[in-house]
C-alpha positions, 0 to 999 in steps of 0.5 A: 243401714248399720243397725248399731249406728241406727240404734245408737241414734234412736237412743240419743234423738227423737224421730222429729229432731235435728242435730248438727253434723260436721267434719270439722269443729267449725263446720256449724251449719249442717243441721239435719235429721240424725237418721239422714247422717247414716252413710254420710260418715261425719266426724262429729255430731252435736251432743243435744238436738239443734233447732231446724234451720239454724246453726250449731251453738248453745243458744239453738239447742232444742232439747236438753237431755244428753250429757257427755263424759270423757276422761283423757286422764285415765288410760284408754284400756281402763275407761270402760271398766272404771265407768262400769265399776262405779256403775255410772249410768250412760246410754252410748259409748263411742271411741274417739279414735285417739285416747278416750271413749265418749260416754253419753248419758241420755235421759228419758225426760227433757229438762229445762236449760237451768235444770240441765246445767245444774245436773251437768255440774253435779255429774262433773262434781261426782266424777272429778276424773272426767274432762271439764272442758266438755260441759257445753250443751251443744258440744261436739262429740264423736260420730260412731264408726267414722274414721278419725282423720288425724289417727286413721282409727275408727271411732268405734261404737263400744256400747248402746244402752237405753235412756235413763230416768232422772230419778235413777241418775239423781240417785246415783249422784247422791251416792257419790257426793252432795248436790251442788248449789244452783248457779244463778250467775248469768253470762256477761254482756258480749263486747266486740272491739271495733274492727280496727281497734288496737289490742292492749298488750296488758290485756291479752297475750298473743301466742305466736308473736307480739302486737307492737304497733299492730292494728287490725281485724285479727287483733280485734277478733282474737280479743273479742273471742277471748272476752267471750270465752272468759264470760262462759261462751262456748267456742262455737258460740263465739265463732257464730256470733263473731262471724257477722262482725268480721266479714271476709274479703280478699285479705281476710278469709275463713282460714284466718278467721278460724285461726284467730278463734282457735288461738283464743281457745288455746289461750283461754283453755291454757289459763283454765285450771 
């Protein structure tokens, strides 16, 4: 057992908790104890614990205390110094194997979902240079010391610290900016087009062609995924909820389903400031 990986997991998770682990961002069904992950070398783990016997999605988070801070816009060699210079509290730092370090803040206290969202918004307001597309409570983050397939580089475990008190974190945030207003806006209702419905050209734009005179599941799935993402659902939530509405057969497989979800993510993220 690698003592560094073990210590990092002990900071992030309690002994009786489970989390999601995967070698793909769409590998959402592997839920087990973080301490059984050592030696399996997954590429990703879920930011927060996931309820045992379920799938990775925001709705199945079982404890709210971890927060992800990532900054692709800052040169890699400057990221650690920037965080330390600002005295940003973080508990674990793991290299992405590419152009960023994933800093995870873990609290001593578990929060309500509403309080977690509020504190997460405050963190992103106080640190405008971090990536604002990593705010979901079950978002994937990089597993320490695994090799990133795309680059062949190790996702290096750069630092292991401790859990921070809510008081200390809020004191830091108050020193950086004013507290944001509490958000009470709920997500909109889930609308799933019929499987054979035509995708309206004036509502969604296809990124790899056009939909002239085309009807089918791909169109409806793409539209439904875009609709969910625009209403605030995370990509893995859209994947999980839509999976039951678009069954696989000999003309429609896992690869085609995932491709439609990925296209929706690229389209919506491309329209997000």
